[in-house]
Backbone as CSV, one residue per row, in Angstrom:
resi,resn,N_x,N_y,N_z,CA_x,CA_y,CA_z,C_x,C_y,C_z
1,MET,28.100,115.704,29.553,27.786,114.297,29.332,29.005,113.442,29.633
2,LYS,28.794,112.350,30.379,29.869,111.416,30.665,29.704,110.191,29.792
3,GLU,30.799,109.650,29.323,30.706,108.542,28.374,31.848,107.570,28.612
4,ASP,31.564,106.274,28.428,32.559,105.235,28.560,32.124,104.107,27.648
5,HIS,32.853,103.833,26.572,32.334,102.852,25.627,33.441,102.195,24.816
6,LYS,33.063,101.051,24.197,33.871,100.375,23.192,32.932,99.960,22.066
7,ASN,33.469,99.317,21.037,32.643,98.921,19.912,31.729,97.759,20.284
8,ILE,30.606,97.608,19.533,29.685,96.514,19.757,29.513,95.729,18.475
9,ALA,28.955,94.517,18.629,28.668,93.691,17.464,27.393,94.177,16.795
10,SER,27.141,93.680,15.598,26.009,94.177,14.820,24.722,93.443,15.173
11,GLY,23.600,94.094,14.910,22.282,93.505,15.068,21.371,94.143,14.034
12,ASN,20.221,93.517,13.754,19.417,94.061,12.659,17.985,94.388,13.049
13,VAL,17.641,94.294,14.307,16.296,94.635,14.742,16.381,95.454,16.017
14,ARG,15.609,96.521,16.080,15.494,97.276,17.326,14.077,97.137,17.851
15,ILE,13.944,96.851,19.107,12.637,96.785,19.741,12.564,97.934,20.723
16,LEU,11.632,98.835,20.538,11.469,99.957,21.448,10.442,99.575,22.497
17,LEU,10.843,99.469,23.737,9.949,99.056,24.805,9.750,100.220,25.758
18,TYR,8.571,100.833,25.714,8.277,101.964,26.576,7.248,101.540,27.616
19,SER,7.582,101.711,28.872,6.643,101.399,29.932,7.054,102.164,31.167
20,GLN,6.101,102.817,31.820,6.436,103.471,33.071,5.190,103.617,33.914
21,ALA,5.394,103.917,35.196,4.273,103.911,36.124,3.592,105.263,36.248
22,ALA,4.047,106.273,35.524,3.459,107.609,35.652,2.162,107.685,34.872
23,VAL,1.178,106.883,35.290,-0.040,106.723,34.517,-0.859,108.005,34.474
24,GLY,-0.657,108.908,35.406,-1.440,110.127,35.428,-1.001,111.152,34.409
25,GLN,0.082,110.907,33.705,0.622,111.891,32.786,0.205,111.659,31.342
26,GLY,-0.574,110.619,31.075,-1.085,110.387,29.733,-0.023,109.980,28.736
27,LEU,1.075,109.404,29.202,2.165,109.062,28.286,1.743,108.023,27.267
28,PHE,0.948,107.073,27.697,0.613,106.007,26.781,-0.371,106.468,25.716
29,THR,-1.166,107.458,26.037,-2.108,108.002,25.067,-1.378,108.599,23.869
30,VAL,-0.240,109.225,24.124,0.501,109.891,23.055,1.786,109.140,22.716
31,LEU,1.837,107.891,23.104,3.068,107.127,22.909,3.506,107.101,21.454
32,TYR,2.613,106.756,20.562,3.022,106.635,19.171,3.346,107.991,18.566
33,PHE,2.667,109.012,19.018,3.013,110.361,18.558,4.444,110.699,18.942
34,LYS,4.814,110.366,20.171,6.161,110.687,20.628,7.201,109.907,19.832
35,ILE,6.909,108.664,19.545,7.852,107.871,18.771,7.968,108.419,17.351
36,GLU,6.838,108.785,16.762,6.883,109.367,15.424,7.680,110.670,15.431
37,LYS,7.557,111.424,16.508,8.263,112.701,16.596,9.766,112.491,16.581
38,ILE,10.257,111.587,17.375,11.707,111.363,17.404,12.162,110.780,16.068
39,ASN,11.340,109.958,15.464,11.732,109.388,14.185,11.751,110.426,13.073
40,GLN,10.848,111.380,13.124,10.874,112.445,12.126,12.146,113.271,12.257
41,LYS,12.548,113.498,13.472,13.755,114.282,13.692,14.991,113.570,13.169
42,THR,14.968,112.241,13.221,16.134,111.498,12.772,15.933,110.935,11.364
43,LYS,14.838,111.391,10.718,14.524,110.986,9.341,14.348,109.487,9.196
44,THR,13.742,108.870,10.234,13.441,107.447,10.125,12.022,107.271,9.627
45,GLU,11.693,106.069,9.231,10.399,105.799,8.640,9.702,104.717,9.447
46,THR,8.948,105.147,10.466,8.300,104.201,11.358,7.329,103.301,10.608
47,SER,6.536,103.856,9.701,5.521,103.071,9.011,6.138,101.955,8.182
48,ALA,7.320,102.194,7.674,7.995,101.174,6.873,8.814,100.223,7.724
49,GLY,8.955,100.547,9.025,9.702,99.682,9.921,11.198,99.736,9.705
50,THR,11.699,100.804,9.084,13.133,100.886,8.860,13.676,102.225,9.296
51,ASP,14.947,102.257,9.607,15.656,103.499,9.907,16.469,103.809,8.659
52,SER,15.987,104.762,7.860,16.533,104.957,6.522,17.761,105.843,6.479
53,THR,18.072,106.531,7.579,19.188,107.460,7.551,20.335,107.010,8.440
54,THR,20.068,106.847,9.742,21.159,106.505,10.657,21.596,105.059,10.533
55,HIS,20.647,104.148,10.288,20.978,102.729,10.163,20.094,102.094,9.098
56,PRO,20.426,102.266,7.833,19.598,101.736,6.747,19.374,100.238,6.877
57,GLY,18.152,99.802,6.620,17.834,98.383,6.638,17.512,97.823,7.998
58,THR,17.500,98.666,9.028,17.195,98.207,10.377,15.692,98.139,10.580
59,ASN,15.191,96.989,11.003,13.781,96.842,11.325,13.520,97.380,12.728
60,VAL,12.443,98.110,12.896,12.078,98.693,14.189,10.710,98.177,14.592
61,THR,10.599,97.625,15.777,9.329,97.132,16.294,8.992,97.863,17.581
62,VAL,7.821,98.445,17.643,7.346,99.128,18.840,6.346,98.217,19.545
63,ILE,6.589,97.938,20.806,5.707,97.071,21.579,4.975,97.921,22.607
64,ASP,3.659,97.914,22.532,2.837,98.801,23.347,1.895,97.957,24.194
65,LEU,2.291,97.670,25.430,1.489,96.859,26.340,1.390,97.546,27.694
66,PHE,0.445,97.111,28.499,0.274,97.591,29.873,0.174,99.120,29.926
67,ASP,-0.776,99.635,29.151,-0.988,101.076,29.074,-1.789,101.589,30.273
68,HIS,-1.664,102.895,30.504,-2.462,103.590,31.510,-2.354,102.877,32.863
69,SER,-3.478,102.597,33.504,-3.438,101.981,34.833,-2.879,100.567,34.802
70,GLU,-2.868,99.946,33.615,-2.301,98.602,33.505,-0.797,98.591,33.802
71,SER,-0.165,99.781,33.724,1.268,99.840,34.034,1.542,99.591,35.507
72,LEU,0.484,99.573,36.317,0.637,99.268,37.739,0.515,97.783,38.027
73,GLN,0.291,96.976,36.989,0.276,95.525,37.178,1.629,95.061,37.716
74,PRO,1.657,93.942,38.455,2.929,93.454,39.008,3.996,93.313,37.926
75,MET,5.230,93.588,38.290,6.320,93.594,37.323,6.520,92.239,36.658
76,TRP,6.413,91.150,37.402,6.626,89.845,36.783,5.538,89.537,35.754
77,LYS,4.317,90.035,35.995,3.253,89.863,35.003,3.595,90.630,33.735
78,GLN,4.138,91.824,33.894,4.532,92.609,32.738,5.702,91.959,32.002
79,VAL,6.646,91.416,32.754,7.773,90.715,32.125,7.261,89.594,31.236
80,GLU,6.338,88.801,31.743,5.821,87.676,30.962,5.051,88.166,29.739
81,GLY,4.282,89.230,29.897,3.528,89.759,28.767,4.423,90.274,27.659
82,PHE,5.443,91.048,28.026,6.377,91.564,27.027,7.228,90.439,26.444
83,LYS,7.577,89.479,27.272,8.374,88.354,26.785,7.628,87.598,25.684
84,ASP,6.337,87.376,25.901,5.529,86.682,24.890,5.488,87.458,23.579
85,ALA,5.509,88.793,23.681,5.459,89.625,22.472,6.806,89.704,21.775
86,ILE,7.869,89.712,22.565,9.208,89.907,22.026,9.821,88.626,21.464
87,TYR,9.546,87.514,22.093,10.253,86.285,21.731,10.105,85.903,20.258
88,PRO,8.914,85.975,19.670,8.811,85.649,18.235,9.655,86.565,17.359
89,ILE,9.804,87.827,17.759,10.643,88.757,17.006,12.099,88.325,17.079
90,MET,12.523,87.946,18.269,13.895,87.464,18.436,14.166,86.251,17.556
91,GLN,13.217,85.336,17.507,13.412,84.102,16.738,13.558,84.375,15.246
92,ASN,12.997,85.489,14.785,13.076,85.834,13.365,14.202,86.806,13.053
93,ALA,15.045,87.088,14.047,16.148,88.034,13.866,17.469,87.272,13.933
94,ALA,17.956,86.842,12.793,19.146,85.996,12.738,20.374,86.677,13.330
95,LYS,20.482,87.990,13.176,21.650,88.714,13.674,21.439,89.297,15.064
96,GLY,20.284,89.002,15.659,20.032,89.490,17.002,19.234,90.773,17.030
97,VAL,18.944,91.255,18.242,18.134,92.452,18.425,18.803,93.395,19.415
98,HIS,18.368,94.647,19.379,18.711,95.626,20.405,17.432,95.976,21.160
99,LEU,17.528,96.184,22.451,16.396,96.627,23.250,16.628,98.062,23.713
100,ILE,15.669,98.940,23.436,15.676,100.290,23.993,14.498,100.354,24.950
101,CYS,14.776,100.465,26.228,13.736,100.311,27.242,13.723,101.521,28.162
102,TYR,12.561,102.154,28.262,12.436,103.450,28.917,11.716,103.334,30.258
103,SER,12.245,104.030,31.254,11.637,104.154,32.570,11.393,102.773,33.173
104,GLN,10.164,102.516,33.637,9.865,101.212,34.215,10.156,100.084,33.238
105,GLY,10.065,100.393,31.941,10.357,99.393,30.927,11.768,98.857,30.997
106,GLY,12.705,99.659,31.544,14.069,99.172,31.698,14.167,98.021,32.674
107,LEU,13.334,98.040,33.700,13.299,96.932,34.646,12.579,95.730,34.056
108,VAL,11.541,95.994,33.256,10.874,94.899,32.551,11.882,94.176,31.654
109,CYS,12.698,94.946,30.953,13.707,94.340,30.069,14.712,93.502,30.852
110,ARG,15.139,94.008,31.994,16.057,93.207,32.807,15.422,91.882,33.211
111,GLY,14.139,91.921,33.532,13.442,90.691,33.871,13.415,89.717,32.710
112,ILE,13.200,90.247,31.511,13.205,89.405,30.314,14.586,88.814,30.076
113,LEU,15.605,89.650,30.143,16.964,89.202,29.863,17.452,88.172,30.878
114,SER,16.970,88.272,32.099,17.405,87.345,33.142,16.707,85.997,33.048
115,THR,15.490,85.981,32.567,14.691,84.750,32.597,14.546,84.071,31.249
116,LEU,15.084,84.673,30.202,14.978,84.077,28.857,16.341,83.500,28.468
117,PRO,16.500,82.188,28.524,17.834,81.585,28.360,18.404,81.658,26.957
118,ASP,17.559,81.793,25.949,18.069,81.789,24.573,17.818,83.120,23.871
119,HIS,17.760,84.205,24.639,17.567,85.497,23.993,18.790,85.858,23.154
120,ASN,18.594,86.696,22.159,19.691,87.104,21.277,19.845,88.619,21.269
121,VAL,19.735,89.228,22.457,19.868,90.679,22.584,21.328,91.067,22.516
122,ASP,21.635,91.933,21.582,22.988,92.439,21.414,23.231,93.581,22.395
123,THR,22.480,94.668,22.257,22.643,95.842,23.108,21.354,96.119,23.863
124,PHE,21.466,96.289,25.155,20.350,96.670,26.011,20.571,98.115,26.432
125,ILE,19.711,99.016,25.937,19.790,100.437,26.266,18.714,100.756,27.288
126,SER,19.142,101.141,28.474,18.235,101.473,29.574,18.132,102.991,29.660
127,LEU,16.959,103.515,29.297,16.757,104.953,29.165,16.002,105.488,30.387
128,SER,16.724,106.160,31.269,16.147,106.748,32.479,15.266,105.754,33.219
129,SER,15.870,104.670,33.620,15.152,103.598,34.312,15.648,103.465,35.749
130,PRO,14.762,103.210,36.702,15.176,103.079,38.113,15.808,101.723,38.401
131,GLN,16.952,101.473,37.802,17.567,100.158,37.870,17.952,99.738,39.284
132,ALA,18.295,100.698,40.130,18.647,100.364,41.510,17.469,100.578,42.452
133,GLY,16.320,100.933,41.906,15.140,101.159,42.719,14.709,102.615,42.712
134,GLN,13.656,102.883,43.451,13.071,104.217,43.521,12.805,104.579,44.975
135,TYR,13.133,105.840,45.343,12.813,106.333,46.680,12.739,107.849,46.615
136,GLY,11.537,108.382,46.423,11.412,109.829,46.320,9.975,110.278,46.254
137,ASP,9.704,111.484,46.743,8.379,112.102,46.650,8.269,112.823,45.314
138,THR,7.561,112.229,44.380,7.402,112.812,43.050,5.921,112.917,42.718
139,ASP,5.614,113.631,41.641,4.219,113.829,41.250,3.522,112.509,40.967
140,TYR,4.207,111.570,40.306,3.542,110.319,39.977,3.322,109.466,41.218
141,LEU,4.200,109.608,42.228,3.976,108.902,43.485,2.702,109.424,44.163
142,LYS,2.527,110.742,44.130,1.343,111.341,44.728,0.078,110.942,43.971
143,TRP,0.209,110.740,42.660,-0.944,110.307,41.873,-1.387,108.913,42.277
144,VAL,-0.423,108.025,42.492,-0.738,106.644,42.849,-1.095,106.523,44.329
145,PHE,-0.331,107.240,45.178,-0.538,107.156,46.625,-0.735,108.568,47.196
146,PRO,-1.916,109.144,47.036,-2.122,110.550,47.426,-1.962,110.826,48.910
147,THR,-2.079,109.802,49.760,-1.990,110.030,51.208,-0.667,109.576,51.796
148,LEU,0.238,109.115,50.955,1.503,108.584,51.452,2.679,109.401,50.915
149,VAL,3.788,109.345,51.635,5.039,109.967,51.205,6.134,108.923,51.316
150,LYS,7.318,109.277,50.835,8.383,108.282,50.756,8.735,107.676,52.115
151,THR,8.604,108.463,53.178,9.031,107.978,54.491,8.099,106.945,55.098
152,ASN,6.847,106.891,54.618,5.942,105.888,55.191,5.373,104.911,54.171
153,LEU,5.785,105.020,52.922,5.265,104.123,51.892,5.652,102.669,52.153
154,PHE,6.745,102.455,52.871,7.185,101.084,53.147,6.105,100.295,53.884
155,HIS,5.282,100.964,54.680,4.221,100.275,55.416,3.278,99.555,54.462
156,PHE,3.070,100.137,53.283,2.202,99.511,52.286,2.981,98.645,51.314
157,CYS,4.075,99.177,50.780,4.784,98.470,49.707,5.333,97.131,50.151
158,TYR,5.801,97.052,51.380,6.422,95.813,51.836,5.408,94.889,52.504
159,THR,4.255,94.767,51.849,3.215,93.822,52.243,2.834,93.006,51.019
160,HIS,2.092,91.943,51.256,1.650,91.099,50.134,0.793,91.901,49.170
161,VAL,-0.086,92.728,49.706,-0.948,93.550,48.854,-0.111,94.568,48.084
162,GLY,0.815,95.216,48.763,1.652,96.218,48.123,2.465,95.660,46.981
163,GLN,2.933,94.429,47.133,3.736,93.820,46.086,2.911,93.451,44.852
164,GLY,1.621,93.733,44.906,0.780,93.559,43.727,0.772,94.767,42.819
165,LEU,1.540,95.823,43.182,1.659,97.024,42.363,3.097,97.179,41.878
166,SER,3.242,97.570,40.639,4.579,97.629,40.037,5.538,98.527,40.793
167,ILE,5.095,99.714,41.173,6.026,100.638,41.816,6.564,100.074,43.125
168,CYS,5.725,99.308,43.838,6.186,98.694,45.082,7.185,97.574,44.823
169,ASN,7.133,96.999,43.631,8.072,95.922,43.286,9.508,96.398,43.213
170,TYR,9.714,97.722,43.001,11.083,98.232,42.974,11.270,99.415,43.928
171,TRP,10.335,99.558,44.875,10.498,100.567,45.924,11.621,100.102,46.843
172,ASN,12.649,100.938,46.978,13.865,100.541,47.702,14.133,101.567,48.801
173,ASP,13.530,101.341,49.955,13.647,102.277,51.067,14.981,102.061,51.774
174,PRO,15.895,103.050,51.719,17.224,102.862,52.317,17.194,102.770,53.839
175,HIS,16.071,103.157,54.450,15.957,103.120,55.905,15.313,101.828,56.411
176,HIS,14.847,100.998,55.493,14.185,99.748,55.871,14.645,98.629,54.942
177,GLN,15.949,98.423,54.908,16.518,97.442,53.988,16.148,96.007,54.343
178,ASP,15.998,95.706,55.610,15.585,94.353,55.985,14.212,94.034,55.410
179,MET,13.306,94.997,55.486,11.969,94.784,54.947,12.003,94.684,53.428
180,TYR,12.827,95.511,52.804,12.985,95.435,51.339,13.479,94.049,50.931
181,LEU,14.518,93.575,51.584,15.111,92.290,51.206,14.164,91.126,51.462
182,ASN,13.353,91.224,52.497,12.443,90.134,52.844,11.131,90.192,52.076
183,SER,10.796,91.364,51.539,9.466,91.536,50.952,9.448,91.777,49.455
184,SER,10.516,92.324,48.895,10.514,92.675,47.479,10.475,91.418,46.615
185,ASP,9.369,91.263,45.885,9.207,90.086,45.035,9.847,90.248,43.665
186,PHE,10.287,91.460,43.357,10.848,91.686,42.026,12.301,92.156,42.078
187,LEU,12.545,93.401,42.502,13.892,93.954,42.392,14.910,93.181,43.219
188,ALA,14.570,92.852,44.458,15.522,92.120,45.297,15.817,90.741,44.717
189,VAL,14.815,90.136,44.082,15.019,88.831,43.441,15.823,88.996,42.159
190,LEU,15.468,90.000,41.362,16.172,90.256,40.108,17.647,90.568,40.357
191,ASN,17.924,91.294,41.440,19.303,91.631,41.809,20.036,90.489,42.476
192,ASN,19.319,89.392,42.737,19.876,88.275,43.497,20.356,88.719,44.875
193,GLU,19.642,89.690,45.457,19.871,90.092,46.840,19.068,89.213,47.783
194,ARG,18.021,88.645,47.266,17.144,87.753,48.014,17.334,86.343,47.473
195,GLU,17.164,85.351,48.320,17.408,83.968,47.912,16.632,83.630,46.643
196,ASN,17.358,83.107,45.686,16.782,82.777,44.391,17.479,81.529,43.857
197,PRO,16.792,80.408,43.805,17.431,79.170,43.340,17.918,79.232,41.903
198,ASP,17.398,80.196,41.140,17.788,80.323,39.736,18.827,81.424,39.520
199,ALA,19.448,81.893,40.596,20.347,83.047,40.514,21.468,82.849,39.496
200,LYS,22.108,81.700,39.506,23.224,81.458,38.594,22.752,81.436,37.142
201,VAL,21.642,80.790,36.909,21.096,80.715,35.550,20.700,82.111,35.071
202,TRP,20.026,82.869,35.920,19.609,84.222,35.544,20.811,85.092,35.229
203,LYS,21.856,84.960,36.002,23.066,85.754,35.767,23.660,85.418,34.404
204,ASN,23.758,84.128,34.108,24.302,83.708,32.809,23.420,84.206,31.665
205,ASN,22.112,84.168,31.855,21.193,84.671,30.827,21.434,86.155,30.570
206,PHE,21.529,86.933,31.658,21.721,88.373,31.520,23.039,88.685,30.810
207,LEU,24.056,87.897,31.095,25.379,88.143,30.524,25.479,87.753,29.056
208,ARG,24.403,87.261,28.467,24.390,87.008,27.028,24.415,88.306,26.233
209,ILE,24.001,89.419,26.850,24.048,90.692,26.132,25.497,91.073,25.853
210,LYS,25.690,91.819,24.789,27.036,92.244,24.420,27.359,93.644,24.905
211,LYS,26.338,94.420,25.214,26.570,95.787,25.680,25.377,96.243,26.521
212,LEU,25.683,96.920,27.630,24.681,97.548,28.475,24.921,99.049,28.467
213,VAL,23.923,99.813,28.020,24.023,101.264,27.933,23.037,101.878,28.923
214,LEU,23.558,102.646,29.874,22.742,103.254,30.925,22.699,104.766,30.716
215,ILE,21.494,105.316,30.577,21.325,106.740,30.292,20.433,107.375,31.361
216,GLY,20.884,108.502,31.900,20.087,109.228,32.881,20.669,110.609,33.088
217,GLY,20.015,111.411,33.942,20.532,112.755,34.171,19.910,113.443,35.365
218,PRO,20.566,114.489,35.861,20.168,115.146,37.111,18.884,115.958,37.044
219,ASP,18.378,116.238,35.853,17.161,117.031,35.725,15.943,116.176,35.393
220,ASP,16.070,114.875,35.593,14.997,113.936,35.271,13.709,114.280,36.014
221,GLY,13.775,114.479,37.310,12.612,114.897,38.077,11.682,113.792,38.529
222,VAL,11.897,112.574,38.082,11.056,111.445,38.491,11.896,110.343,39.115
223,ILE,12.873,109.822,38.395,13.735,108.776,38.938,14.514,109.355,40.116
224,THR,14.352,108.741,41.293,14.953,109.280,42.503,15.637,108.179,43.307
225,PRO,16.935,108.343,43.570,17.789,109.388,43.000,17.976,109.135,41.500
226,TRP,18.290,110.182,40.758,18.422,109.992,39.313,19.541,109.016,38.995
227,GLN,20.516,108.911,39.908,21.650,108.010,39.680,21.243,106.544,39.705
228,SER,20.021,106.265,40.128,19.529,104.890,40.050,19.552,104.390,38.614
229,SER,19.436,105.315,37.657,19.521,104.933,36.243,20.901,104.403,35.888
230,HIS,21.892,104.654,36.760,23.257,104.140,36.594,23.592,103.102,37.658
231,PHE,22.586,102.516,38.283,22.754,101.514,39.341,23.407,102.069,40.604
232,ALA,23.360,103.380,40.819,23.766,103.971,42.086,22.512,104.181,42.930
233,PHE,22.704,104.316,44.261,21.520,104.492,45.098,21.906,105.064,46.456
234,TYR,20.857,105.447,47.214,21.055,106.010,48.538,21.553,104.967,49.533
235,ASN,22.379,105.441,50.493,22.630,104.648,51.689,21.655,105.097,52.770
236,GLU,21.862,104.626,54.003,20.912,104.943,55.076,20.875,106.427,55.421
237,ASN,21.883,107.187,55.000,21.908,108.633,55.218,21.380,109.408,54.012
238,GLU,20.867,108.691,53.034,20.385,109.262,51.772,21.491,109.993,51.024
239,THR,22.694,109.460,51.166,23.834,109.879,50.355,23.968,108.883,49.215
240,VAL,24.115,109.366,48.005,24.189,108.463,46.859,25.517,107.717,46.845
241,VAL,25.435,106.410,46.805,26.606,105.537,46.695,26.707,105.081,45.246
242,GLU,27.829,105.332,44.628,27.995,105.039,43.206,27.932,103.540,42.909
243,MET,27.648,103.224,41.657,27.457,101.847,41.228,28.584,100.922,41.676
244,ARG,29.826,101.327,41.465,30.950,100.427,41.740,31.194,100.207,43.227
245,ASP,30.458,100.936,44.071,30.531,100.713,45.515,29.280,100.041,46.053
246,GLN,28.356,99.691,45.181,27.154,98.977,45.585,27.463,97.490,45.765
247,MET,26.796,96.860,46.730,27.061,95.452,47.004,26.699,94.562,45.814
248,VAL,25.645,94.924,45.068,25.284,94.093,43.916,26.393,94.106,42.871
249,TYR,27.158,95.197,42.829,28.304,95.265,41.918,29.497,94.525,42.513
250,LEU,29.835,94.818,43.757,31.012,94.227,44.396,30.914,92.704,44.458
251,LYS,29.707,92.201,44.704,29.499,90.752,44.761,29.131,90.178,43.395
252,ASP,28.954,91.055,42.430,28.600,90.646,41.068,27.388,89.719,41.076
253,THR,26.357,90.137,41.780,25.223,89.245,42.024,24.456,88.863,40.766
254,PHE,24.426,89.757,39.769,23.700,89.410,38.541,24.504,89.709,37.281
255,GLY,25.788,90.072,37.437,26.658,90.217,36.269,27.115,91.617,35.956
256,LEU,26.757,92.594,36.775,27.114,93.978,36.490,28.631,94.174,36.471
257,LYS,29.313,93.630,37.458,30.767,93.763,37.529,31.440,93.038,36.371
258,THR,30.889,91.895,35.986,31.432,91.149,34.852,31.321,91.956,33.568
259,LEU,30.162,92.571,33.335,29.996,93.415,32.153,31.000,94.553,32.148
260,ASP,31.207,95.169,33.305,32.154,96.269,33.420,33.565,95.791,33.114
261,ALA,33.944,94.632,33.658,35.280,94.077,33.424,35.489,93.721,31.955
262,ARG,34.421,93.337,31.277,34.488,93.018,29.858,34.600,94.264,28.984
263,GLY,34.369,95.427,29.580,34.339,96.663,28.803,33.023,96.875,28.102
264,ASP,31.965,96.231,28.610,30.670,96.259,27.940,29.610,97.029,28.729
265,LEU,30.047,97.914,29.602,29.137,98.744,30.377,29.389,100.209,30.037
266,VAL,28.344,100.893,29.559,28.441,102.272,29.103,27.489,103.137,29.924
267,THR,27.939,104.309,30.363,27.053,105.227,31.071,27.076,106.604,30.422
268,TYR,25.905,107.209,30.349,25.777,108.578,29.866,25.028,109.403,30.899
269,GLU,25.542,110.586,31.186,24.856,111.550,32.043,24.492,112.763,31.198
270,MET,23.197,112.997,31.038,22.706,114.086,30.204,21.911,115.074,31.052
271,SER,22.346,116.317,31.085,21.639,117.359,31.827,20.535,117.980,30.973
272,GLY,19.567,118.591,31.648,18.538,119.355,30.946,17.426,118.536,30.333
273,VAL,17.295,117.259,30.685,16.253,116.406,30.113,15.304,115.964,31.222
274,GLN,14.046,116.336,31.084,13.031,115.896,32.029,12.599,114.476,31.703
275,HIS,12.025,113.812,32.678,11.740,112.385,32.526,10.871,112.068,31.311
276,THR,9.856,112.864,31.080,8.938,112.565,29.975,9.491,112.948,28.607
277,LYS,10.716,113.460,28.569,11.290,113.936,27.300,12.422,113.057,26.768
278,TRP,12.827,112.070,27.524,13.990,111.276,27.100,13.804,110.656,25.726
279,HIS,12.637,110.091,25.476,12.435,109.339,24.233,12.082,110.215,23.045
280,SER,11.991,111.541,23.256,11.743,112.429,22.116,12.810,113.504,21.994
281,ASN,13.929,113.295,22.659,15.006,114.281,22.653,16.039,113.915,21.596
282,GLN,16.216,114.780,20.610,17.124,114.514,19.501,18.559,114.336,19.970
283,THR,18.989,115.167,20.922,20.372,115.088,21.407,20.636,113.763,22.096
284,VAL,19.677,113.304,22.882,19.816,112.005,23.555,19.979,110.906,22.514
285,TYR,19.143,110.951,21.488,19.238,109.919,20.457,20.586,109.974,19.733
286,THR,20.988,111.159,19.334,22.213,111.315,18.543,23.463,110.973,19.345
287,GLU,23.538,111.454,20.581,24.767,111.317,21.359,24.845,110.038,22.200
288,CYS,23.685,109.462,22.526,23.703,108.330,23.458,23.187,107.020,22.876
289,ILE,22.394,107.076,21.825,21.707,105.875,21.365,22.140,105.425,19.969
290,ALA,22.172,106.338,19.021,22.307,105.982,17.606,23.514,105.083,17.327
291,ARG,24.636,105.388,17.954,25.870,104.637,17.648,25.798,103.168,18.037
292,TRP,24.876,102.848,18.969,24.794,101.454,19.446,23.800,100.612,18.654
293,LEU,23.171,101.182,17.668,22.135,100.472,16.938,22.632,99.937,15.603
294,THR,23.882,99.554,15.537,24.438,99.019,14.299,24.368,97.506,14.281
């Protein structure tokens, strides 16, 4: 496990935001079971809304939206839906909130943090999320697009119709970057890689967070490349270029470099964790998450 961290300020509410596009795996059907499982392991009390052992007195809110095939709704629609659910919680949290956002939900959270000017998020924990995009032949890709593979998906994703599906909103084909930049209605805009009149405001909004925690690992099996969970991604040769060599970092297009310079960017690399197991893995919670929920 790799780690880089400093202390964070306190907050008193955790919002667990789980959302991902692997609709064929039945994750949403057993979502609450999985959350209860991790809470039992850490001796938390979901029904009472508190974490009685690791962080006594902490309120926990689970937001369950865009289940099953609804997870394929456009990303901006999901951002607005979750924002409507989260904002009242934020307003009632005087000391602020922490966001734990899993898989596709990590991108939804970034959308919320960028477009909500008065959010009070202390720590944003991105749990195995394709923050730099997705480009890979995986089981869930085959479920959504049974006749397509990564090398030709751009023909569909980079169209008006394709941009109506969540996975296409962050499909980042390293061999067709011009099409990505011209067509991506979500990730390229969120990264401020594409012209965005609100870029400066969105950057300032995102930088209101006090800590960004990025968690991922080489055995994930879904996020491709897995280093996308750390804002690294493929170049045109499909060689992974690390976060600090990415243009969005070097140009500080949305605040990533600023967070790093502030000492507020944390990365964890955890081996042996499959994608569907991140949110129920005791070691992940203990070593990567618990300390940031104070």
